[in-house]
N, C-alpha and C positions, 0 to 999 in steps of 0.2 A: 244542746241542739235536740231539738225533738225529733222522733223517729219517723221517717217518712213513710208513707203509704207508698205500696206497689205499684199504685197508678198515676203517682206523682211522676211526669217528665218534666217538671220544670227544674232550673238549676240556676243559683246563683250568678253563673257566668252566663248571659243569655245568647253568647255568641254559640254555646253549645246545644244548637237546635237540629233540627231532623236533617238539614242540609250536611252539618257538620259531621254528624255520625255516619252517612250516606258514604263519605270518604274513606271510612274502613272497611265497609260491607254492604251488604243487602238489605240491613234493617235500619229503617230510621229512628228506632228507640233501643238499642239493644240491650241486654241485661245490664243491672250495675257493675257487674264483676267484669265484664268486657268494656264497660265505660272507664272504670280504673285503669285498665291495661292499656287501650288505647290513649288516654291522656298520659300516663306514664312514659309510653313511647314517645308521646310530642315533646315533652317536658326535659326528658333525659337527651334526646336528639338537640335541645336547644341549648342546655346547661352542662350535661355532662353527667355521670353517676355521681360523681363525687358532691356535687353542688345540688344533687337533686332532693328536695323535700315533699316527702308525702303529702305533708299538711296541705300543700298548695293543691294538690290534685282532689282531696277532699274538700277543701275550701270552695273549689271550684263547682265541684258536683254537688254540695249541701249537704254532705253524708258526714258522720262522727269517725273520726279517727280511727277508732277500734275497728271499724267496718274493715279495715285492711287486715288487720291481725284474722279477722272472722274468714276473709275470702282466700286469704295467702299466708297466713302465720308469720306476718312481718314484712318488713321493706326490704329486705335483701333477697326474700322469695319472691316476692312481687317483680324486682329487677331481673331476676335469673327467669322467671317465666315471661316475662316481657321481651327478654331478650330474645327467647325462642321464638314468639311469636313475630317479633321484628325480623328474624333470621328467616322466618317462613315466607314472609310478606315481600322481603328482599330478593329472593330467589323465584317467587311467581313473578316478581316484575320484568325479571330478566326473558323470562319465556312469554310473557303477554307480549312484552317489544318485538320478540323474535315473530311470534303469530301475526303480529301486526304489520311486520315488514314487507315488503313485496316480495314474493315467492321465486327469489332467485338468490342462488349461494352465497355471494358476495355480500347481497345487501341484509340478509339473514344474521350473518355473522358479524357484520359492521353495526346491527341493531342490538345483538347480542354485547357487543364489547362498549357501546354508546351508553348502553343501558346501566352496565356495571359502573362506568364511573359515574352517571348521574345518580344512581342508587347509593354508591359508596358515601356520595356529598351529603344525600337526604339521610343518611345513617346520623349524622353528626356526631353526638357524644356517645352513640352505641360502638363506634368503629373501635374504640378503645377495649370495650369488651370482646367483640368479636375478633378483633384483628391481633390485639396485643392484652391476651388474657393476664399476662403480670400485671399490668397497670391497675387490674381490679380482681385481685388473687382471689378474695372470699366469694364474690359475685362469680367469678368464672369456674369456681369449684362448685359451686351450687349448679350452674348450667350446664357442667359436665356430668355431675351426678345423677341429675334428674332427666335431662334431655339430651345427653350427650349421643346417645344410638340414633336419636331422632335426625339430629344436626348431621351426623354423618351419613346416615341416608340420604339426606336431602342434597349433601354437599357430592356425594358419588353418583345421584341420579344428575345433578347440574354438569359435573365434569365429564359423562359421559356423553350427556346429549350435546354438550360443548365438543366433545370428539368427531360425533356424527356432522356437526354444523362443518367442523375443518375438513374432514374428509370430503363433505359435499363439494366443498371449493375446490379440492384437487382433481375432483371427478367430475365437475360440471354436472351435479345432481341436486336435486332438491327433495331430501327424504321428509314426507309427513311427521311430523312430532307423534302424531298419535299411534304411529306405525312402530316407534322406538321400543323396543322391549328392552329395558335398561338391565333386568336380570341376566338375559343372554348374552347382551354384548359385553357385560362385565369381564367376564372369563376372556372374550375374544379379545379385548381392549388390552387385558392384564398381559396376555401372551404376545402382544405385539407392541414392542417397546416404542417404535417408531409413531406409530398413533397416539400413545399415550404423552410421549415426549412433546410433539407438535400441539397437543390440546393442553400440555401443562405449561409451555411456552406463552400461549396465548394467555391463558389464564393467569399467570404471573407478571408476564408483563402490561396487561391492562391494568391488574390490581396495582401495580406500583404507579401507574399515571392516576389511578383513580385515587388512591391515599394522597399521593402528591397534590391533586388538584383539592380532596377534599379537607387537607391537613393544613393549608396554606402555610407549606414548608416554610420554617422560620429563616433559612438563610436566603431563599429567593422571592418571598413574598413581598418584599420592600423594592425589587427590581422594577421598575416601571416598564422598561421595553418587553420582558419577559411576561410581565402580567396583561400588559396590551395586546401581545400576541398568543396568549394562551390557548384560546381555541382552536388558531390556526395549527399551533404545534400538536393539541391534541387530534386535530384530524389527520395532521400528516402521520402521525405515530401509527394511526390505526390503519391508514393506508399501506404504510412500510410493513406493518405485521401481516396484512391480506397478504401482499406480496410475496413476503418471506415463506409463507405455506407453500406455495408452487415450486420453490426451489428443491 
C-alpha cells in the first residue's frame, strides 16, 4: 500500500466522512492517530477485545498495518490507550447529561443514573476490560500501568460529584457543577461515612442494572415478559433508588 499524503483525508470506507468524525470531537478531520483510536473504540464496542482485528481498522482508513506499531507500539497498547479514552468519554457523558437536565435535584440525579445505564450499554465490548479486568488480564494490566492514576482521578471526581447530587436531593438544593471543589470535598466526604455510603449505594445499584441491561443477562434474556417490561422496570428501579435517599 502506497504511503498516504498528510493532506489526503479520503478513506476506503466512504462512511468515514467529516460528519462521522464530528461524533468524536470538534474536528471534522482529526489526526490519523486519533482516527485509529476512534475506530478501535467503535469496533471493540461491537465485537469485543478478543475478536478485535486491528487490520480492519487499518483497511477502513487506508493505512498500512505497521502504522499501528508506529503510533502505539502494537495492538495491546492501542487497546489500553483506547480503553482510557473510552472511559474518559463515558465519564464525560454522565456529566453532560446532568448539565442538560432540568435544574432540579431529582432530575439531575435521574439524568446521571439513566446515562450510566445508557453509557454502559454503549460501552459494549469495552465493559469487559473496564468492569471485569480478569477477562482481559494483559490489556487491563497495561491500562493500570499507564493510565491507572488518570482513571482513579476520573473515578474519584465522578463519585464525589455524585455525592453532591445525592446530598442535593436530600437538602432540596441544586449545586452548580462548576462550584464543586473536588479536592476540598474529598476529605469531607471521606470523613462522613454516611455521605459516601449513600453515593456508593446509588453508584453500585445503578451499575448493577447497567451491566444487566448491557450484558443481556443469559438467564433472563429469553424471558419475554421480562424483556417486554425492561424499560419500565429500569425506570421503577431509578424511582425507588431516589426515594431511598430520603430515608
